[in-house]
C-alpha positions, 0 to 999 in steps of 0.5 A: 529504514523504511518500508519498501515494496518487495519486487514482484509482490503486487497483486490484485484481489477482488476490489483491493490490491495487496503489496508485500513490503519489507524493512530489513528482515521484517515483512508487512502486508499492505492493502490498498482499498478500491477507493484508493486505487489509481483513478483512470488506469486501464492497468491498475498494477502499472498505476500502482507502480507509477504511484508506488512512492506515495503508497510506500510513504503512507504505509511506512507512516502508518506502520511506524505509528502502529496503525495496523488493522484488526488483521495485522495489515496496513490498509491504505484508503482514500482518506490517506491520500487526501491532504490533512 
């Protein structure tokens, strides 16, 4: 199984977005920092939805690797979007 976004649970808060993702009965909050938001989008939520598979893949990998931030959330930043 892998993390997937709960329908209707994408919200913009200040300079970042928050997604609620689930895997089975587990829920995980994922934050997308401002520098990792879709560039050139007039509607950021729609831009996130268009790129949702990318964000979900990154969140799933980071969650599986235990890469949780101090607040217990998975944070996606621009460095996560760059090829390693």
